[in-house]
C-alpha positions, 0 to 999 in steps of 0.5 A: 428467484424473480428479480425486481428493482428491490432485488437489484438495490439489495445487491448494491446497484442503483435504480438507474443502473438496474434500468440500464442493465434491463435496457442493454440486455433487452430483458430482465436479468435472471438471479445469477446474471444480476449477481454477476452485474452487481459484482462487476459494477460495484465500486470495488471492481468497476472503479466507476467513480475514480476511472476518469481521474486515475487516467491523469496519473503519471504512469510511464518511465524508462524502467516501466515494463507494465503500468496500471491495468494488470494484476500488478505493475512491473519495473526493469532492474537490469540483467533481465530481472524485473520487480512485480509489485502492488498495494491493495486494501482489505479495509472493510473485511479487516474491520469486521473480522480483523484476523481473517480480513488482514490475512486474506489481504496479504494472501490476495496481494501475493496472488496478484504478484505470483500470477504474473510469474514472479516469486514473492520476495517481500511484504509490507503493510500500511495499517491505520487504527482509531484513537487508542482510547477507542474501545475497539482499537486494541483488539482490532490492532491485535487481530490485524497484526496476527493476521498479517504475521500468520499468513506471511510467516506461514507462506515464508515471505519476509515482511520487511517494512510498513507503517502504523498510525492512530487517528480518531477518524479510523474509529469506525473504519480501520485501514489495512493496505498490503503490499507485495514485491516479487522477482521475475525474469523480464522475458517470462512475465505472464499476463491476464489477457486471454487469446485464441478460441476453444482454448481450455479454461482451467480452475486450480486451487482451493475448493469453492465454498460459501465464504466471501459471497458479496465481499466486493459489494460489501467493500463498496458500501458504508457501514451501519449498526448491522456490521456483525451481519456482514461477517459471512462476507469475509473470506477465510485464508489458508496460507499453506494451500497458497504456498502449494498453489504458488509452487505449482503455478511457478512450476507450470510457468517454466514451459509455454503452456499458459496463455493467460492467468488471473487470480480469483480475487474480489468477485471471484470466478466472475471477475477473473473470467470476465476480465480475461475475456474482456482483455482478449476481446473474446467470449468464455463458456464455463460449466459450473457443474465442474467447479470443485466445491467444498459445500453441498448444493451450491447454486450457480449464483453462489459459485460465481460470487464466492470469494473463497481464497487461494484460487486461480483461473488459467487459459492453457494451450490445447493439449497441455491439460494432462501435463498441467494436471500432473503438476497440480496433483503433485502439489495436492492442488485441485485441477479442473477443466471448467470451460473454454474460450469462444468467439461469442464475446459473451460469458455463457454459463452452464449448470447441470446441462442447462444454460443459466446465464448469458451476458455480452462481456462488454456490458460487464466491462467497458460498459460498466457505469462511469461517473463524473461526480461533483467535487469541491476544491479545498482552499489552502488554509490560512497560516497561523500566527503562533504567539511568542507567549505560547512558547515561553511556558514550554520546556524543550525536554518535556515536549521531546519526551511527550512526542517521543512517546506519542502513539504515532511516533513511538517504536512499533517493535511490538508489531514487527516482532510478530512478522518474520522479516528474515525468512528467505535469507536476503533481508539486509535492512529490517523494519524500523529503518527508512525502507526495508531492503532485500538483496536480489538472491545470488547478486549484488543488487538490492531492492528497497521498499517503503510505504507512507501516508499522511492523512493530516496533511491530505485532510488539510489540503489534499493537493499538497498532501498528495505531493507530500506522500510521493516526496516522503516515499522518494526520501525514504528510498534515498535515505537507504541509498536506493535510486527511486524507480516507481510507486504503487498507490492505495487510495483510501477515501470516504463516500465519493457521493459526497462532494467534499470526499470526492474533491479530496480524492481528485486533488490528492490524485492531482498532487500524486501525479504532479510529484511523480511526474516531476521526480520521474517516479511513475505510478505502475499499479494501485487500488482505490478504496471508497466508502470508508465510512460508518454512520455518516462519519468518514475517514481522513483522506489516506492515500498510501504510497508504496515506493520501490528503488534499486541499490546496484551494489548492496554494499552501498546501502546505508542505515539511519543509526549514528556510527561514530563519536566526533562525526559531524551531523548536518541537516540538508534542506532549509528549515523555516520552522513550519508548525501547522499540521505538525505533531507538535502543533496538535499534541503540545499546542492543541492546534489542528488548523493551518496548511500543511508544509509547502512542497518544493519539487525542484528542491526535493529532486535536487537534494535527493539526487545530490545525496544519492551521489554522496552515498554512492561515493561513500562520503556519508555514514548515516542518513534519515529523512526529516518527517513527522516530529521534525529535526529533533525526532529524526535525530533522536531516532538516529541516536536510539538506533546507534546508541549514541548521543549528540551535542547540538550546535547553537541555532544561528537561525532567527526562528525560535528553538521549538519551530527549528526542532519540531517544524515539519518543513519538507525536503530535509535529511539528517546526514552524518559525515566524517570530519575528514570529509567535511570540506569536500562534502560542503563544496559538493553541496555548495556546487549543487546549491543544496542548503545545509545547516551544521547541526552538531557532533556525535557524542558517546551517550549524552544529548547536549543542548547549549553545552548542558547534558539534558538527557542520555540516549537511554532516556530517549529509548525509554520514552520512545519504546514503551508506549505501544508495548504497555498499551497492548499488555495492559 
């Protein structure tokens, strides 16, 4: 097929990019070569709009073994153990085909982890849907949850935590971000950098089909009315094959056969071969006639661009082919020697003994476009003066009931009941807490992980919002007794060619970097997803942060459920009653304007560090951080979890009762302590300059305000647990 400028534009390339390709090659590319350029130069693979800004992220730390640039990040957790982890988006495919889109998102992120030699030990997810009233929302939610559960449950990796939100900005573009953690010996980590010349290049895994062709290009484009036509670009997953592939790869990794290994993710065989050669500053020659195909008459173009799942590319040491082949045949997995490394610094493709493509590697990798896009700064919105009359007509109990049953606050048990969270037998804190926790098998160590995002804060003021999510992740790890170590990020934004969207991205990244540097909480891996836009309407900026922390002795782990009657409850951190951008302001006062709550990084670090010391000294009975919904929602969830009530002390604060209970000031925790430890704990808090308020005393079942029982814990449970279940059933 002849290649023209129109063909290039149909492949998602810009006119200037096609011109640059012709100039660099000094000729017109053939159809296969054009396909390879379109895959490697799209936003999803080249990061052409984001690379410049991602370099500003804080990525170094004493426990960081591998930062961004590999399949996943790696951190040291002592005793020669390391955790490999990453979060990635599968947004566009999940909107088109929710089950397979979500399932293959989970499969892809697990391959990113086990390709580095790590056995996956936990999955998490961050999923965002349109308004519950939108006619597509229910089916998308049902399909995505089934897809995540279907894949993770079949492969036998527990899903230990996550986040689900609803907002009308996702009506035309849902978000599905999948995160995986794996455990590896830090001396047996595998990388994707090819080395040596004339080393055999091996294809292993499922046969190649026509599914997923142009998947990466589709992920780098906005949607329109012809969305249904894109279904063939969604990959089809097979978790049982992935399980066999996982075991075969880990068995091969026990000796010294592998030089480099890379999973075939976005852009399939194209990106995996080019990235391995580029990192090793080598060339690669592939005979596409030897690629195992499951469909007849596949062309070189289709073979190179297929995104069929459950496939890996391996560079082996010479003479190790037969031994490796036996392992893969034992696990009933396809194994084929399809090429070799060369010193040509080119990708050279042969098919039916004819050379069908030849491109210098640096043109595809280092020379891919890099844009310095124009962007607009977001001014900090003005504070809102809420009039006292607005609060006079409100009833505290009615407000509490309404917010407890709000889609973004309500219990998500319907979702996580569909995930296996105890398979492997090491899960010691299930979904529904501040962080999921898994024990490191056979040891006393445990790993905590959580995933967070806050689109409303980021939309209002991206710089503050970016800082907030990092701090929220930090607090969620501390709340279970873990020392925060590092984060992974999935940066979901609209069209970067629009100055406002690009500005949201730049400032969110700046906020994330500032907070992670101050808290010594580096970014070790991540993903950017742009063009989350349909018919010119984009999503709110939604950076998702996956945090990982270490609990040196799992017996020090803490949970959020109230433990014992007559224990005291404190709020650590100052409450000023910030209502702008809160769920209370949006749902009760119908006010969507105003700035997000301020972030004080000094206080975040100081309070968090003091609290982790109290937990390790066994002075604290339960902890929950204060976030969406404020103090009253945090306390309600602790009551529900522990099946206890609380008698709330009279507020000695100057702010009104609604600002105090529903304000979303940052940097706060609700802490339960035994009365016998009160003076000791207060001295520690005062010595460390940690502000605290005495909130109340735990009761058997009643919620008591101003000495009057207003509700029971069963009432709280009913308001909180029913919305999602009823929504999905009706």
